[in-house]
C-alpha positions as CSV (number, residue, x, y, z in Angstrom):
1,M,0.0,0.2,0.1
2,S,1.6,3.3,-1.3
3,Q,1.9,5.3,1.7
4,H,0.3,9.1,1.7
5,P,2.8,12.2,1.8
6,L,1.0,13.2,5.0
7,A,1.2,10.1,6.7
8,K,4.8,9.7,7.5
9,D,4.9,10.9,11.4
10,R,1.5,9.9,11.6
11,R,0.6,12.7,13.3
12,Y,-1.6,15.2,13.2
13,D,-0.3,18.5,11.5
14,P,-2.2,21.3,10.1
15,D,0.7,23.6,9.4
16,A,2.1,20.1,6.8
17,I,-1.5,20.0,5.3
18,A,-1.9,23.3,4.7
19,R,1.3,23.7,2.5
20,Y,0.8,20.2,1.3
21,Y,-3.2,21.1,0.1
22,G,-1.8,25.0,-0.6
23,K,0.2,23.5,-3.8
24,R,-2.3,21.3,-5.0
25,P,-5.6,23.9,-4.9
26,W,-7.2,21.4,-7.8
27,L,-7.6,18.6,-5.4
28,A,-9.8,20.7,-3.3
29,I,-11.9,22.4,-5.4
30,W,-14.4,19.3,-6.3
31,R,-14.6,18.8,-2.7
32,T,-15.4,22.3,-1.9
33,L,-18.1,22.4,-4.8
34,T,-19.6,19.2,-2.9
35,V,-19.5,20.9,0.5
36,I,-20.9,23.9,-0.5
37,W,-23.9,22.6,-2.0
38,F,-24.9,21.0,0.6
39,F,-23.9,23.5,3.3
40,A,-25.5,26.3,0.5
41,G,-29.3,24.9,1.3
42,F,-29.2,24.4,4.9
43,I,-27.6,27.8,5.5
44,L,-30.9,29.7,3.4
45,G,-32.8,27.6,5.3
46,L,-31.5,29.4,8.0
47,K,-31.7,32.7,7.1
48,W,-35.3,32.1,5.5
49,D,-36.6,31.0,8.8
50,E,-35.2,33.8,10.1
51,W,-37.1,36.2,7.4
52,L,-40.4,34.8,7.5
53,N,-39.7,34.7,11.8
54,R,-40.5,31.0,11.5
55,V,-36.7,30.0,13.5
56,E,-38.5,28.2,16.6
57,Y,-41.2,26.0,14.3
58,N,-38.8,25.2,12.0
59,K,-34.9,24.7,14.6
60,F,-36.1,21.0,14.8
61,K,-36.7,20.3,10.5
62,R,-33.1,22.4,10.1
63,A,-31.2,20.2,12.7
64,A,-32.4,16.9,11.0
65,H,-31.4,18.4,7.8
66,L,-28.3,19.1,9.4
67,R,-27.9,16.0,10.6
68,K,-28.4,14.5,7.0
69,I,-25.8,16.5,5.2
70,L,-23.2,15.0,8.0
71,T,-24.3,11.7,7.3
72,H,-24.2,12.2,3.3
73,L,-20.6,13.8,3.6
74,G,-18.7,10.8,4.7
75,P,-16.4,9.5,7.6
76,T,-14.6,13.0,8.5
77,F,-18.1,14.8,8.7
78,I,-20.1,11.8,10.8
79,K,-17.3,11.9,13.1
80,V,-17.3,16.1,13.4
81,G,-21.1,15.6,14.1
82,Q,-20.5,13.3,16.9
83,A,-17.9,15.2,18.3
84,L,-20.5,18.5,18.1
85,S,-22.8,16.0,19.8
86,T,-20.5,16.3,23.0
87,R,-20.1,20.1,23.1
88,P,-22.7,22.2,24.5
89,D,-20.5,24.7,24.2
90,L,-20.6,25.1,20.7
91,I,-24.2,23.4,20.0
92,K,-27.5,25.2,20.5
93,K,-29.5,22.6,22.7
94,D,-32.2,21.3,20.1
95,F,-29.5,21.1,17.7
96,L,-27.3,19.0,19.4
97,E,-29.8,16.7,20.8
98,E,-30.1,15.7,17.0
99,L,-26.6,15.4,16.2
100,I,-26.8,12.9,19.7
101,K,-28.6,10.3,16.8
102,L,-26.0,10.5,14.1
103,Q,-25.1,6.6,13.9
104,D,-21.6,5.8,13.3
105,Q,-22.3,3.2,10.1
106,L,-21.7,3.6,6.5
107,P,-21.8,0.7,3.7
108,P,-18.8,-1.6,4.0
109,F,-16.1,-1.6,1.4
110,D,-15.9,-4.6,-1.0
111,S,-14.1,-7.5,0.8
112,A,-11.6,-8.3,-2.2
113,R,-9.8,-4.7,-1.4
114,A,-9.9,-5.6,2.2
115,F,-8.4,-8.6,1.8
116,N,-5.6,-6.7,-0.4
117,I,-4.6,-4.6,2.0
118,I,-4.9,-7.4,4.6
119,E,-1.9,-8.9,2.3
120,S,-0.2,-5.7,1.6
121,E,0.1,-4.7,5.5
122,L,1.3,-7.8,6.8
123,D,3.2,-8.7,3.8
124,R,2.2,-12.3,3.5
125,S,-1.3,-14.0,2.2
126,V,-4.9,-13.7,3.8
127,E,-4.9,-18.0,3.4
128,E,-1.3,-17.9,5.5
129,I,-2.5,-15.6,8.1
130,Y,-5.6,-17.2,8.7
131,S,-7.2,-20.5,8.6
132,E,-10.9,-18.8,7.9
133,I,-12.4,-15.7,7.4
134,S,-15.8,-14.7,6.7
135,K,-16.3,-13.7,3.1
136,E,-18.1,-10.2,4.1
137,P,-17.0,-8.3,7.1
138,V,-19.6,-8.6,10.3
139,A,-19.7,-5.1,11.1
140,A,-18.5,-1.7,9.1
141,A,-18.0,1.8,10.7
142,S,-17.5,5.2,9.2
143,L,-13.4,4.5,9.6
144,G,-13.4,0.5,9.2
145,Q,-14.9,-2.7,8.9
146,V,-14.5,-6.1,11.2
147,Y,-14.1,-9.4,9.6
148,Q,-14.6,-12.5,12.0
149,A,-11.5,-14.8,11.8
150,R,-9.4,-18.1,13.1
151,L,-5.5,-18.3,13.6
152,H,-4.1,-21.3,12.4
153,S,-3.2,-21.9,15.9
154,G,-7.0,-22.1,16.9
155,E,-7.8,-18.7,18.3
156,E,-11.0,-16.9,16.9
157,V,-10.0,-13.4,16.5
158,A,-11.4,-10.0,14.8
159,V,-9.3,-8.2,11.9
160,K,-10.5,-4.8,11.7
161,V,-9.1,-3.0,8.2
162,Q,-8.7,0.5,7.8
163,R,-10.9,2.1,4.9
164,P,-9.1,2.8,1.8
165,N,-7.5,5.9,1.1
166,L,-9.0,7.2,4.3
167,L,-6.2,9.7,4.8
168,P,-6.0,11.8,1.6
169,I,-10.1,12.0,2.4
170,L,-9.1,13.2,6.3
171,T,-6.8,15.4,5.6
172,L,-8.6,16.9,2.9
173,D,-11.8,18.2,4.8
174,L,-9.9,18.7,7.4
175,Y,-8.1,21.5,5.3
176,L,-10.7,22.9,4.0
177,M,-12.9,22.7,7.4
178,R,-9.8,24.7,9.0
179,W,-9.6,27.2,6.4
180,A,-13.2,27.7,6.4
181,A,-13.2,28.3,10.0
182,G,-12.3,31.7,10.0
183,W,-15.4,33.2,7.8
184,L,-18.1,30.7,8.2
185,A,-18.2,31.1,11.5
186,P,-20.8,33.9,11.9
187,W,-23.4,32.2,9.9
188,L,-23.8,28.6,12.0
189,P,-25.3,28.0,14.9
190,L,-22.4,28.3,17.2
191,N,-21.3,30.0,20.5
192,L,-17.9,30.4,19.6
193,G,-16.2,32.6,22.5
194,H,-12.7,31.6,20.8
195,D,-11.2,30.3,17.6
196,L,-13.1,27.5,15.8
197,K,-9.4,26.3,14.4
198,L,-8.8,25.7,17.9
199,I,-11.4,23.3,17.6
200,V,-10.8,21.9,13.8
201,D,-7.3,20.8,15.8
202,E,-8.2,19.1,18.9
203,F,-10.8,16.8,15.9
204,G,-7.7,16.6,13.7
205,T,-5.4,15.3,16.7
206,K,-7.9,12.4,18.3
207,L,-9.2,11.9,14.1
208,F,-5.5,10.7,13.5
209,E,-4.9,8.9,16.8
210,E,-8.0,6.9,15.3
211,I,-6.8,5.7,12.3
212,D,-3.7,4.7,13.9
213,Y,-3.8,0.6,14.8
214,L,-1.3,0.1,16.2
215,N,-1.6,2.7,18.6
216,E,-5.8,1.4,19.4
217,G,-3.5,-1.9,20.3
218,R,-0.8,-0.2,22.8
219,N,-4.2,1.7,24.8
220,A,-6.6,-1.6,24.4
221,E,-3.2,-3.1,26.7
222,K,-2.8,-0.4,29.0
223,F,-6.5,-0.5,29.8
224,A,-6.1,-4.3,30.6
225,A,-3.2,-3.2,32.5
226,N,-5.3,-0.9,34.8
227,F,-8.0,-3.7,35.1
228,R,-5.8,-6.7,35.5
229,D,-7.3,-7.2,39.0
230,D,-10.6,-6.6,37.7
231,P,-12.5,-10.1,36.5
232,E,-15.6,-8.4,36.2
233,V,-13.8,-6.2,33.1
234,K,-12.9,-8.4,30.2
235,V,-10.1,-6.7,27.2
236,P,-9.2,-8.2,24.1
237,A,-5.8,-9.5,23.6
238,I,-4.1,-8.2,21.0
239,Y,-1.7,-10.4,18.4
240,W,0.9,-7.9,17.3
241,R,2.2,-10.5,14.5
242,Y,-0.9,-9.8,12.5
243,S,-1.3,-6.3,13.5
244,S,-0.5,-2.8,11.3
245,Y,-1.1,0.6,11.2
246,H,-4.5,0.1,8.8
247,V,-4.9,-3.8,10.4
248,L,-5.8,-5.0,14.0
249,T,-5.9,-8.5,15.0
250,L,-7.8,-9.2,18.1
251,E,-9.6,-11.1,20.6
252,W,-12.8,-12.7,19.1
253,I,-15.5,-11.5,21.7
254,H,-18.5,-14.3,22.3
255,G,-20.6,-11.3,24.2
256,I,-23.7,-10.1,24.0
257,K,-24.8,-6.1,23.6
258,L,-26.3,-4.5,26.4
259,T,-29.0,-3.4,24.1
260,D,-30.2,-6.3,24.1
261,T,-32.3,-7.2,27.1
262,E,-33.7,-10.1,25.6
263,Q,-30.5,-12.3,25.3
264,I,-28.6,-11.0,28.8
265,E,-31.5,-12.1,30.7
266,K,-31.7,-15.7,28.5
267,A,-28.0,-16.1,28.9
268,G,-28.7,-15.7,33.2
269,L,-27.0,-11.5,33.1
270,Y,-28.5,-9.4,35.5
271,T,-28.8,-6.0,34.1
272,D,-28.4,-4.2,37.4
273,S,-25.0,-6.8,37.6
274,L,-23.9,-4.9,34.2
275,I,-24.8,-1.7,35.1
276,R,-23.0,-1.9,38.5
277,I,-20.1,-3.1,36.6
278,G,-20.0,-0.2,33.9
279,V,-20.7,2.8,36.0
280,T,-18.3,1.2,38.9
281,S,-15.4,1.0,35.7
282,G,-16.0,4.4,34.2
283,L,-16.0,5.8,37.5
284,R,-12.2,4.0,38.2
285,Q,-10.9,5.0,34.9
286,L,-11.5,9.3,35.6
287,L,-10.5,9.0,39.1
288,E,-7.9,5.7,39.8
289,H,-6.5,5.4,36.3
290,G,-6.9,8.8,34.5
291,F,-6.9,6.7,31.5
292,F,-10.3,6.5,30.2
293,H,-12.6,4.8,27.3
294,A,-14.0,7.9,25.7
295,D,-16.5,6.1,23.4
296,P,-18.4,3.5,25.3
297,H,-21.4,3.4,23.2
298,P,-23.8,0.1,22.7
299,G,-21.1,-1.0,19.8
300,N,-18.9,-1.3,22.0
301,L,-19.7,-2.8,25.5
302,F,-21.2,-6.3,25.2
303,G,-22.3,-8.9,28.4
304,L,-19.8,-11.7,28.9
305,P,-22.1,-14.6,30.6
306,P,-21.5,-16.2,33.7
307,Q,-19.2,-19.3,34.2
308,C,-16.9,-17.6,32.2
309,P,-13.6,-18.5,32.5
310,L,-10.3,-16.5,33.3
311,D,-6.7,-15.6,31.2
312,A,-5.6,-19.0,31.8
313,E,-2.3,-17.0,33.1
314,K,-4.2,-15.4,35.5
315,Q,-6.5,-17.9,37.3
316,P,-7.1,-20.8,35.7
317,T,-9.2,-22.4,38.2
318,K,-11.3,-19.8,38.9
319,W,-14.5,-18.5,37.4
320,V,-16.4,-15.2,37.3
321,Q,-20.3,-16.4,38.4
322,G,-21.4,-13.0,37.7
323,G,-20.9,-12.4,34.2
324,Q,-18.6,-9.9,32.8
325,M,-18.3,-6.7,30.9
326,A,-16.4,-6.8,28.0
327,Y,-14.5,-3.2,26.0
328,I,-13.6,-3.0,22.4
329,D,-12.7,-0.6,19.8
330,F,-9.5,1.5,22.0
331,G,-9.1,4.2,19.4
332,M,-10.5,7.0,21.1
333,M,-8.8,7.0,24.3
334,D,-7.5,10.0,26.7
335,Q,-5.6,10.6,29.8
336,L,-6.0,12.4,33.5
337,D,-2.9,13.4,35.1
338,Q,-3.5,13.3,38.7
339,T,-4.2,17.2,39.4
340,T,-6.6,16.8,36.9
341,K,-8.4,14.1,38.8
342,E,-8.2,16.1,42.2
343,N,-10.0,19.4,40.6
344,L,-12.8,17.2,38.9
345,V,-13.1,15.8,42.3
346,D,-13.3,18.8,43.6
347,A,-15.7,20.4,41.5
348,V,-18.3,18.0,42.0
349,V,-18.1,18.1,45.7
350,H,-18.4,21.4,45.3
351,L,-21.8,21.0,43.3
352,I,-23.2,19.1,45.6
353,N,-22.2,20.7,48.4
354,K,-23.5,24.3,46.2
355,D,-20.5,26.2,46.8
356,Y,-21.1,28.5,43.5
357,E,-18.0,30.6,44.3
358,D,-15.6,27.9,44.3
359,L,-17.2,25.3,41.5
360,A,-16.3,28.9,39.5
361,A,-13.2,29.1,40.4
362,D,-13.0,24.7,39.6
363,F,-14.1,25.5,36.3
364,V,-10.8,28.1,36.1
365,K,-9.0,25.4,37.5
366,L,-10.5,23.1,34.8
367,G,-9.8,25.0,31.6
368,F,-13.3,26.0,31.4
369,L,-12.9,30.0,32.0
370,T,-10.2,31.9,31.0
371,P,-7.9,32.7,33.9
372,E,-8.6,36.3,34.2
373,T,-12.2,35.8,33.4
374,D,-14.2,37.7,36.1
375,I,-16.4,35.0,37.5
376,G,-17.7,37.5,39.8
377,P,-21.4,37.6,37.6
378,I,-20.7,33.8,36.7
379,V,-21.1,33.1,40.5
380,P,-25.2,33.6,40.8
381,A,-25.2,32.2,37.2
382,L,-23.9,29.1,38.4
383,E,-26.7,28.7,41.3
384,A,-29.7,30.4,39.4
385,V,-28.9,27.5,36.7
386,L,-27.3,24.6,38.9
387,G,-29.2,25.5,42.1
388,D,-31.8,22.6,41.9
389,V,-29.9,20.0,39.8
390,I,-30.0,17.7,42.4
391,G,-33.0,18.0,42.9
392,E,-36.4,17.2,45.8
393,S,-34.0,14.1,45.9
394,V,-30.8,13.2,45.3
395,G,-31.8,9.9,44.4
396,D,-32.7,12.1,40.8
397,F,-29.3,13.3,40.2
398,N,-27.5,12.3,36.9
399,F,-24.9,13.9,34.6
400,K,-27.9,14.4,31.6
401,T,-29.4,16.7,33.5
402,I,-26.2,18.6,34.9
403,T,-25.3,18.3,30.9
404,D,-28.0,20.3,29.6
405,K,-28.7,22.8,32.9
406,F,-25.0,24.1,32.2
407,S,-25.3,24.6,28.7
408,E,-28.0,27.1,28.9
409,L,-25.1,29.2,30.4
410,M,-23.3,28.8,27.3
411,F,-24.6,31.6,25.4
412,D,-24.3,34.0,28.5
413,Y,-21.1,33.1,29.6
414,P,-17.4,33.0,28.2
415,F,-17.1,29.1,29.0
416,R,-15.5,26.8,26.2
417,V,-15.0,22.9,27.3
418,P,-11.5,21.4,27.0
419,A,-11.0,18.6,24.4
420,K,-10.6,16.4,27.6
421,F,-14.1,17.0,29.3
422,A,-15.9,16.8,26.2
423,L,-14.7,13.7,25.6
424,I,-15.4,12.6,29.7
425,I,-19.0,14.4,29.1
426,R,-19.6,11.6,26.4
427,S,-18.3,9.4,28.3
428,L,-20.5,9.7,31.3
429,V,-24.0,10.6,29.6
430,T,-23.2,7.4,26.8
431,Q,-22.7,5.2,30.2
432,E,-25.4,6.6,31.9
433,G,-28.0,6.8,28.8
434,L,-27.1,3.1,28.3
435,A,-27.7,2.4,31.8
436,L,-31.2,4.1,31.9
437,S,-31.9,1.8,28.6
438,M,-30.9,-0.9,30.1
439,N,-33.8,0.0,33.7
440,P,-35.3,2.7,33.3
441,N,-35.2,3.1,37.0
442,F,-31.6,3.1,37.5
443,K,-30.2,5.8,39.7
444,I,-26.9,6.8,38.9
445,V,-25.8,7.8,42.8
446,E,-26.6,4.6,43.8
447,V,-23.5,3.8,42.7
448,L,-21.3,6.3,42.2
449,Y,-21.7,7.8,45.8
450,P,-20.8,4.9,47.4
451,Y,-17.9,4.8,45.4
452,V,-16.9,8.4,45.7
453,A,-17.4,7.7,49.5
454,R,-14.2,5.0,49.3
455,R,-12.4,6.6,46.6
456,L,-12.4,9.9,49.2
457,L,-11.7,7.4,52.4
458,T,-8.9,5.3,50.6
459,G,-7.5,7.5,47.8
460,E,-4.0,6.9,46.7
461,T,-2.7,10.8,47.6
462,P,-3.3,12.4,51.0
463,Q,-4.3,14.9,48.6
464,L,-7.5,12.9,47.3
465,R,-8.4,12.0,50.9
466,R,-7.7,15.4,51.9
467,R,-11.3,16.4,50.2
468,L,-13.3,14.7,52.6
469,I,-12.0,16.8,55.3
470,E,-13.0,20.1,52.5
471,V,-16.3,18.9,52.0
472,L,-16.7,19.0,56.0
473,F,-15.3,22.3,56.2
474,K,-15.5,25.6,55.0
475,D,-13.4,28.8,56.3
476,G,-12.2,26.5,59.2
477,K,-15.2,25.5,60.6
478,F,-16.9,22.4,60.3
479,Q,-20.1,22.2,58.4
480,W,-22.7,19.8,60.1
481,N,-25.3,19.8,57.7
482,R,-22.6,18.3,54.9
483,L,-22.3,15.5,56.7
484,E,-25.5,14.9,57.4
485,N,-26.4,15.4,52.7
486,L,-23.5,13.1,52.3
487,I,-25.0,10.4,54.7
488,A,-28.2,11.7,53.4
489,I,-27.3,10.6,49.6
490,A,-26.2,7.1,50.9
491,R,-29.5,6.7,52.4
492,T,-30.7,6.7,48.8
493,D,-29.1,3.6,48.0
494,N,-31.0,1.0,49.9
495,N,-28.6,-1.6,48.7
496,F,-25.8,0.2,50.9
497,D,-24.4,-0.5,53.7
498,I,-23.0,2.9,55.0
499,F,-20.7,0.6,58.1
500,P,-17.7,-0.2,56.1
501,T,-17.9,3.6,54.8
502,A,-17.9,4.3,58.3
503,Q,-15.3,1.3,60.0
504,L,-12.9,3.0,56.7
505,G,-14.0,6.7,58.1
506,L,-12.4,5.6,61.8
507,Q,-9.3,4.1,60.5
508,Y,-8.6,7.2,58.8
509,L,-9.4,9.3,61.9
510,L,-7.4,7.2,64.0
511,S,-4.3,7.5,61.9
512,D,-1.5,9.6,61.5
513,E,-2.9,11.3,58.7
514,G,-5.8,12.0,60.8
515,K,-4.5,14.1,63.0
516,F,-5.8,17.3,61.4
517,L,-9.0,16.0,61.5
518,R,-9.4,14.7,64.9
519,R,-8.5,18.3,66.4
520,Q,-10.8,19.7,63.7
521,L,-13.6,17.4,65.3
522,V,-12.9,18.1,68.8
523,L,-13.2,22.0,68.1
524,A,-16.4,21.6,66.1
525,L,-17.9,20.0,68.6
526,T,-17.2,22.0,70.8
527,E,-17.6,25.1,68.7
528,D,-19.0,28.6,70.1
529,D,-18.4,27.3,73.9
530,R,-20.8,25.0,74.0
531,L,-21.0,21.4,73.4
532,H,-23.0,20.3,69.4
533,T,-25.4,18.2,70.8
534,E,-28.1,18.7,68.9
535,E,-26.1,18.0,65.6
536,V,-25.1,14.7,66.7
537,Q,-28.3,13.4,67.8
538,R,-29.8,14.4,63.9
539,L,-26.7,12.3,63.1
540,W,-27.2,9.6,65.2
541,N,-30.6,9.2,63.9
542,L,-29.8,9.3,60.6
543,I,-27.4,6.0,60.7
544,K,-29.0,4.4,63.9
545,D,-30.6,2.3,62.2
546,D,-27.7,0.9,60.1
547,F,-25.7,0.0,63.1
548,N,-25.7,-2.2,66.3
549,P,-24.0,-2.0,69.5
550,G,-21.5,-5.1,68.7
551,Q,-20.5,-3.5,65.0
552,L,-19.6,-0.3,66.6
553,F,-17.7,-2.1,69.8
554,N,-16.0,-4.6,67.1
555,A,-15.1,-1.5,64.6
556,A,-13.2,0.2,67.6
557,L,-11.4,-2.3,68.5
558,G,-10.6,-3.1,65.1
559,A,-9.2,0.3,64.8
560,L,-7.4,1.1,68.0
561,A,-5.9,-2.1,67.1
562,E,-4.0,-1.0,64.1
563,L,-2.5,1.8,65.9
564,S,0.7,1.9,67.2
565,T,1.1,2.7,71.0
566,E,2.5,6.3,70.5
567,G,-0.4,6.8,68.0
568,A,-3.1,5.6,70.9
569,A,-1.2,8.0,73.3
570,A,-1.7,10.8,70.7
571,I,-5.5,10.7,70.6
572,L,-6.1,10.2,74.3
573,P,-5.3,14.0,75.3
574,S,-8.1,15.1,72.5
575,V,-10.6,12.7,73.7
576,G,-9.4,13.9,77.7
577,G,-9.8,17.0,76.7
578,L,-13.1,17.0,75.2
579,A,-14.3,14.9,78.4
580,A,-12.7,17.2,80.3
581,F,-14.8,20.3,78.8
582,S,-18.0,17.9,78.8
583,G,-17.8,17.5,82.5
584,K,-17.1,21.5,82.7
585,K,-20.6,21.8,81.4
């Protein structure tokens, strides 16, 4: 297969692309005319609606028209539509909802050509590589198609073949998009707030990563390594000997699409169990590993029935009783650094606790607002829009509501969703939507809160664990209502046992790292020269039904048993001081 001149370093380089097509203007002329032909009708329709004052009446019709145009224009534009569907800072809500419907499906290309690509890339005949291979693809998407095959060694595999001449198509479209970005913006239903070329470049970077199948294979192995100790998450093995930049051979997954609830039930899988696996693994990707799957749509997630054996090299005699969830397609991944993970937790904490000034500051740290932005006017706007996001019951909390509410701010204030967070939003909303399709009564908080509570108590860094202290303290004062709120959130999950989390909290409180929290709690209990017995009583009334005296006694003994003599001695003065204060009263 001949290599395109722009494929030398396999990275998106807008300057190199501009130089290449700048010297070959004739290559862009026909594509430009085609794109203009389709979008001219769309833009005229928008202007016509303005002249006749029918914008509101025809908004859904125009949104559907845009979706059909992007579908017709092919792979690049389908990907653009999918990317824009996660950008409430760029697209009005009615257009956004229509773009979400875009399906990443195209008619397959000829199998003879696909087999020629395999042979050219792997430098051997298809018969030498595979003992058998399906005559037609079992799945076709915008960037490639998949065949089912078997190696001569017996392993059943999936063979992913990239569409021919994809790079020239993508680079030409990216070149035209970037060129048009400078003058087309005023005509589009977009709230830019910054250079549209940056959006094109973000998109181009991720698209180039997605068409590099070697990069996808490395992503899959990194993802598998992160979940190596989790028997409920399955990642297909990569066969590097039969893979290249344009061809990827990986383990075949005999799974069931998560949307096929009938087959899931027949296989003995529980939808709630799969939901729990999906949500928990998604949270682990964001808050533990920082390396997350950014495209978890139904075609990339499968349920595997119970009694599925683990990989032989791991635990050959152990079986997964509750089934597994398999992830496939690792072309669209991203990485969060530790600081970003911690800032993300901060934002969630401040949202739940309705600290809108701190939340606005979090948006600056996370890149949603520039450092020079005056957040003063934004704080009341956040409170007005997000104030009831939790609802009367915290069980009503969901990411789709937050996304919809937040999009209301996009056109009035200089918010911009960074590329990483566009992918995170896409990941969270997609997984939540999939969970709701499997169980309409599912409440994400039932899985999210117990997990986050444990992460705050057992995080891998002291900085992450201190987030719990920040939840409970503000301006040096203990916030009793916040602790009540956290407990109330936990109690919305009927299956959540608060005792193990409380036990972890007690162990943390008695540890060396918990010294500051111990001191603050003593001060909080004696704040304003009085014992806060009413607040303690309210807390006890919330949790007393979940405890029994035996559990409390055993938990205290277990926590104390882990302390050194010096550690116990360090705690006693604080407790003694509290007792002495109590006696004075």
